[in-house]
C-alpha positions as CSV (number, residue, x, y, z in Angstrom):
1,M,-11.7,-1.7,21.4
2,L,-12.3,-5.3,20.3
3,N,-13.8,-7.7,22.7
4,R,-12.0,-11.0,23.4
5,T,-15.1,-12.9,22.3
6,N,-14.0,-12.2,18.7
7,Q,-11.0,-14.4,19.2
8,S,-12.3,-17.2,16.9
9,K,-13.0,-14.7,14.1
10,I,-9.6,-13.1,14.5
11,A,-7.9,-16.5,14.4
12,M,-9.7,-17.4,11.1
13,I,-8.7,-14.0,9.5
14,T,-5.1,-14.6,10.7
15,I,-5.0,-18.0,9.0
16,I,-6.4,-16.6,5.7
17,T,-4.0,-13.6,5.9
18,G,-1.1,-16.1,6.5
19,I,-2.1,-18.2,3.5
20,I,-2.2,-15.0,1.3
21,L,1.2,-14.0,2.7
22,V,2.7,-17.4,1.8
23,F,1.4,-17.0,-1.8
24,D,2.9,-13.5,-2.0
25,I,6.3,-14.8,-0.8
26,L,6.2,-17.6,-3.3
27,T,5.3,-15.1,-6.1
28,I,8.4,-13.0,-5.2
29,I,10.6,-16.1,-5.3
30,T,9.1,-17.1,-8.6
31,N,9.7,-13.6,-10.0
32,I,13.3,-13.7,-8.9
33,Y,14.4,-17.3,-9.7
34,V,11.9,-18.8,-12.2
35,A,10.3,-16.1,-14.4
36,P,12.4,-14.7,-17.3
37,I,14.0,-11.4,-16.5
38,L,12.6,-8.7,-18.9
39,E,14.1,-5.4,-19.6
40,G,13.2,-3.0,-16.8
41,F,10.6,-3.4,-14.0
42,G,6.8,-3.4,-14.5
43,L,4.3,-1.9,-12.0
44,P,3.3,-5.4,-10.8
45,D,7.0,-6.1,-9.9
46,I,6.7,-3.1,-7.5
47,L,3.2,-3.6,-6.2
48,I,3.8,-7.2,-5.2
49,Y,6.3,-6.0,-2.5
50,L,3.8,-3.4,-1.2
51,K,1.0,-6.1,-1.2
52,T,3.3,-8.5,0.7
53,L,4.2,-5.8,3.3
54,S,0.6,-4.8,3.9
55,F,-0.5,-8.4,4.5
56,L,2.6,-9.0,6.7
57,L,1.7,-6.0,8.8
58,L,-1.9,-7.2,9.1
59,F,-0.6,-10.7,10.1
60,I,1.7,-9.3,12.8
61,I,-1.1,-7.2,14.3
62,L,-3.5,-10.1,14.4
63,V,-0.9,-12.6,15.9
64,A,0.1,-10.0,18.5
65,W,-3.5,-9.5,19.5
66,L,-4.1,-13.2,19.8
67,K,-0.9,-13.9,21.7
68,N,-1.0,-10.9,24.1
69,K,-4.1,-10.8,26.2
70,D,-3.4,-7.2,27.2
71,A,-3.1,-5.9,23.6
72,V,-5.6,-3.3,22.6
73,L,-6.9,-3.3,19.1
74,T,-9.7,-1.1,17.8
75,R,-12.1,-2.1,15.1
76,T,-11.5,1.1,13.2
77,N,-7.7,0.6,13.0
78,L,-8.1,-3.1,12.0
79,K,-10.6,-2.2,9.3
80,I,-8.2,0.5,7.9
81,V,-5.3,-2.0,7.6
82,A,-7.6,-4.6,6.1
83,Y,-9.0,-2.2,3.6
84,I,-5.5,-1.1,2.5
85,S,-4.5,-4.7,2.1
86,F,-7.6,-5.4,0.0
87,A,-7.0,-2.3,-2.1
88,L,-3.4,-3.3,-2.8
89,L,-4.6,-6.8,-3.7
90,A,-7.1,-5.3,-6.2
91,S,-4.5,-2.9,-7.5
92,Y,-2.0,-5.7,-8.0
93,F,-4.6,-7.7,-9.9
94,L,-5.4,-4.8,-12.2
95,S,-1.8,-3.8,-12.8
96,L,-0.9,-7.4,-13.6
97,F,-3.7,-7.7,-16.1
98,M,-2.8,-4.4,-17.8
99,Y,0.9,-5.2,-17.8
100,K,0.3,-8.6,-19.5
101,Y,-2.0,-6.9,-22.0
102,V,0.8,-4.3,-22.9
103,L,3.4,-7.1,-23.2
104,I,1.1,-9.0,-25.6
105,L,0.6,-5.9,-27.7
106,E,4.3,-5.3,-27.8
107,T,4.9,-8.9,-28.9
108,A,2.2,-8.6,-31.7
109,S,3.8,-5.4,-32.8
110,I,7.3,-7.0,-33.0
111,I,5.9,-9.9,-35.0
112,K,4.2,-7.6,-37.5
113,N,6.7,-4.8,-37.9
114,Q,10.1,-6.5,-37.2
115,I,9.6,-10.1,-38.2
116,L,7.0,-10.2,-41.0
117,Q,7.8,-6.8,-42.5
118,G,11.3,-6.1,-41.1
119,N,14.8,-7.2,-41.9
120,P,15.0,-11.1,-42.2
121,V,18.5,-11.1,-40.7
122,L,17.0,-10.0,-37.4
123,V,14.2,-12.6,-37.3
124,F,16.0,-14.8,-34.8
125,D,16.9,-11.9,-32.5
126,F,13.3,-10.6,-32.3
127,S,12.0,-14.2,-32.0
128,A,14.2,-14.6,-28.9
129,I,12.8,-11.5,-27.4
130,N,9.2,-12.6,-28.1
131,Y,9.9,-16.1,-26.6
132,K,11.2,-14.5,-23.4
133,T,8.2,-12.2,-23.1
134,L,5.7,-15.0,-23.8
135,T,7.5,-17.3,-21.3
136,Y,7.1,-14.6,-18.7
137,I,3.4,-14.3,-19.4
138,T,2.8,-18.1,-19.3
139,T,4.8,-18.3,-16.0
140,I,2.3,-15.8,-14.5
141,F,-0.7,-17.7,-15.8
142,S,0.6,-20.9,-14.2
143,G,2.1,-19.3,-11.1
144,F,1.0,-18.3,-7.6
145,N,-0.1,-14.9,-8.9
146,S,-2.4,-16.1,-11.6
147,E,-5.8,-14.4,-12.0
148,I,-7.7,-17.4,-10.6
149,I,-5.6,-17.3,-7.4
150,L,-5.8,-13.6,-7.0
151,F,-9.6,-13.7,-7.6
152,A,-9.9,-16.4,-4.9
153,E,-7.8,-14.3,-2.5
154,A,-9.9,-11.2,-3.1
155,L,-13.2,-13.1,-2.7
156,I,-12.2,-14.8,0.6
157,F,-10.5,-11.7,2.0
158,Q,-13.5,-9.6,1.3
159,L,-15.5,-11.8,3.6
160,C,-12.9,-11.2,6.3
161,V,-13.2,-7.4,5.8
162,V,-17.0,-7.7,6.1
163,S,-16.7,-9.8,9.3
164,I,-14.5,-7.2,11.0
165,G,-17.4,-4.7,10.8
166,R,-19.6,-7.1,12.7
167,M,-17.2,-7.7,15.6
168,T,-18.3,-6.9,19.1
169,L,-16.7,-4.1,21.1
170,V,-15.9,-3.6,24.8
171,D,-18.2,-1.1,26.6
172,E,-16.3,1.9,27.6
173,P,-17.2,5.2,29.3
174,N,-17.3,8.4,27.3
175,H,-15.2,11.4,28.1
176,V,-15.5,15.1,27.2
177,Y,-12.3,16.4,25.9
178,D,-11.4,20.1,25.5
179,P,-12.1,21.3,22.0
180,F,-8.5,22.3,21.4
181,L,-7.4,18.7,21.7
182,F,-9.2,18.0,18.4
183,D,-6.7,19.7,16.1
184,N,-8.6,21.6,13.4
185,Y,-5.5,21.5,11.1
186,V,-4.9,17.8,11.1
187,F,-7.7,16.9,8.6
188,P,-6.7,19.7,6.0
189,L,-3.1,18.8,6.4
190,F,-3.7,15.2,5.7
191,S,-5.9,16.1,2.7
192,F,-3.1,18.2,1.2
193,L,-0.6,15.5,2.0
194,I,-2.6,12.9,0.2
195,L,-2.8,15.2,-2.8
196,S,0.9,16.0,-2.9
197,S,1.8,12.3,-2.4
198,F,-0.4,11.3,-5.3
199,L,1.3,13.9,-7.5
200,S,4.7,12.3,-6.5
201,I,3.8,9.1,-8.3
202,N,5.1,8.7,-11.8
203,L,1.9,8.1,-13.7
204,F,3.3,8.3,-17.2
205,L,5.4,5.1,-17.4
206,Y,4.6,1.4,-17.1
207,R,8.2,0.1,-17.2
208,F,11.0,1.4,-15.1
209,D,14.8,1.0,-14.7
210,T,16.3,0.3,-11.3
211,L,16.4,3.9,-10.0
212,G,13.0,4.6,-11.5
213,S,11.5,1.5,-9.8
214,I,12.9,2.6,-6.4
215,E,11.3,6.0,-6.9
216,M,8.0,4.4,-7.9
217,A,8.1,2.1,-4.9
218,L,8.7,4.9,-2.5
219,A,6.0,7.1,-4.0
220,L,3.4,4.3,-3.9
221,T,4.5,3.4,-0.3
222,G,4.1,7.1,0.7
223,F,0.7,7.4,-0.9
224,T,-0.5,4.1,0.6
225,A,0.8,5.2,4.1
226,V,-1.0,8.5,4.2
227,L,-4.3,7.6,2.5
228,P,-5.6,5.8,5.6
229,G,-5.2,8.9,7.6
230,L,-8.0,10.8,5.8
231,I,-11.0,9.2,7.5
232,P,-9.6,9.1,11.0
233,S,-8.5,12.8,10.8
234,F,-12.0,13.7,9.5
235,T,-13.6,11.8,12.3
236,L,-11.5,13.7,14.8
237,Y,-12.5,16.9,13.1
238,T,-16.2,16.2,13.4
239,T,-16.0,14.9,17.0
240,R,-14.6,18.3,18.2
241,H,-17.7,19.2,20.3
242,Q,-18.8,15.6,21.2
243,D,-17.9,13.1,23.8
244,C,-15.9,10.0,22.9
245,T,-14.1,7.1,24.5
246,R,-10.5,7.4,25.6
247,T,-9.6,4.4,23.4
248,F,-11.0,6.2,20.4
249,F,-9.1,9.4,21.1
250,K,-5.7,7.8,21.8
251,S,-5.9,5.1,19.2
252,T,-6.9,7.6,16.4
253,Y,-4.0,10.0,17.3
254,Q,-1.6,7.0,17.7
255,L,-2.6,5.8,14.2
256,L,-2.1,9.3,12.7
257,L,1.3,9.6,14.5
258,I,2.5,6.2,13.1
259,L,1.3,7.2,9.6
260,S,3.2,10.5,10.0
261,V,6.4,8.8,11.0
262,I,6.2,6.5,8.1
263,A,5.5,9.4,5.7
264,V,8.5,11.4,7.0
265,V,10.9,8.5,6.4
266,V,9.4,7.6,3.0
267,F,9.2,11.1,1.6
268,L,12.7,11.9,2.9
269,A,14.0,9.0,0.9
270,L,11.8,9.9,-2.1
271,T,12.9,13.6,-2.0
272,S,16.6,12.4,-1.9
273,I,16.0,10.1,-4.9
274,N,14.4,12.9,-6.9
275,I,17.2,15.3,-6.0
276,Y,19.7,12.7,-7.3
277,L,17.5,12.3,-10.5
278,N,17.7,16.1,-11.0
279,Y,21.5,15.8,-10.7
280,L,21.4,13.1,-13.4
281,G,19.3,15.4,-15.6
282,R,16.2,13.2,-15.1
283,G,14.4,15.5,-12.7
284,S,10.7,16.4,-12.9
285,Y,7.9,18.2,-11.0
286,R,7.9,15.3,-8.6
287,T,10.8,16.8,-6.7
288,I,8.6,19.7,-5.7
289,S,5.6,17.5,-4.8
290,S,7.7,15.0,-2.7
291,S,9.4,18.0,-0.9
292,I,6.0,19.4,0.0
293,S,4.8,16.0,1.2
294,L,7.9,15.8,3.4
295,I,7.2,19.2,5.0
296,L,3.5,18.4,5.6
297,A,4.4,15.0,7.1
298,I,6.8,16.7,9.5
299,V,4.2,19.2,10.6
300,L,1.6,16.4,11.1
301,L,4.2,14.4,13.1
302,F,4.7,17.3,15.6
303,R,1.0,18.2,15.8
304,T,-0.3,14.6,16.5
305,K,2.5,14.0,19.0
306,K,1.6,17.2,20.8
307,M,-2.1,16.1,21.1
308,L,-1.1,12.7,22.5
309,Y,1.1,14.4,25.1
310,L,-1.8,16.7,26.2
311,E,-4.2,13.8,26.6
312,N,-5.1,13.5,30.3
313,K,-8.1,11.2,30.8
């Protein structure tokens, strides 16, 4: 677990995380009340909420550790949350760049095919569409989610992630756990869960209606939630015949348990959405992949909970 001598570093990371969180909230407010509303929702409109939630979670964890002297926080778990936040920041940056590029291409196509070579009667209608699209793009360029701000966020937060790896730990005694407490099936199950959750993402569209955006948000949330479980589950798998600290054993299984609970809730909602889409005649293979993800998440939930119950050190 982290030593209390790291308090100044944690405080600095908390401040930086809080500043990024404020910019995310201002971006959401800008998207709702300032930026022109385009037809459908783009991938950045969905990712900004996931990015905000990840930094909010990190901020709550850091504040709780600073305020509560008895709080236990491991370096591995903190690094995982920080890495996920950084990955969502980078994904949002990339999706925003690609989305603006697609909007500019659409605008150029409308100007060429509908205004210059199309029906002159419709020039004003298509010009209004182009004006709204270009206003949306310029709002992003001058807003809280502009590339320069996102670049600064990524650069500074990367330094925070690096500093986490250099934090000092509390010396703890090692224990020898029975081999059966290191569940051999957790790592393969998490691997298959990550694969099935990735297949639940709609990779073939860049703009969504309301129902489609909810489905996409749930799929991305599910994939983001289960992905951090891969490395901890693999570490447990390789530690089967080795000694380890009690904090490592409990915190790893607790992390996997929390991820499993989140996955069960998210994939239950996603499966329900996909079943409803099937009823509307808009179903796809994602109904099967989300159902498989739900089953795997339930199995992992019971297996990790069982291992925590059997821990006796």
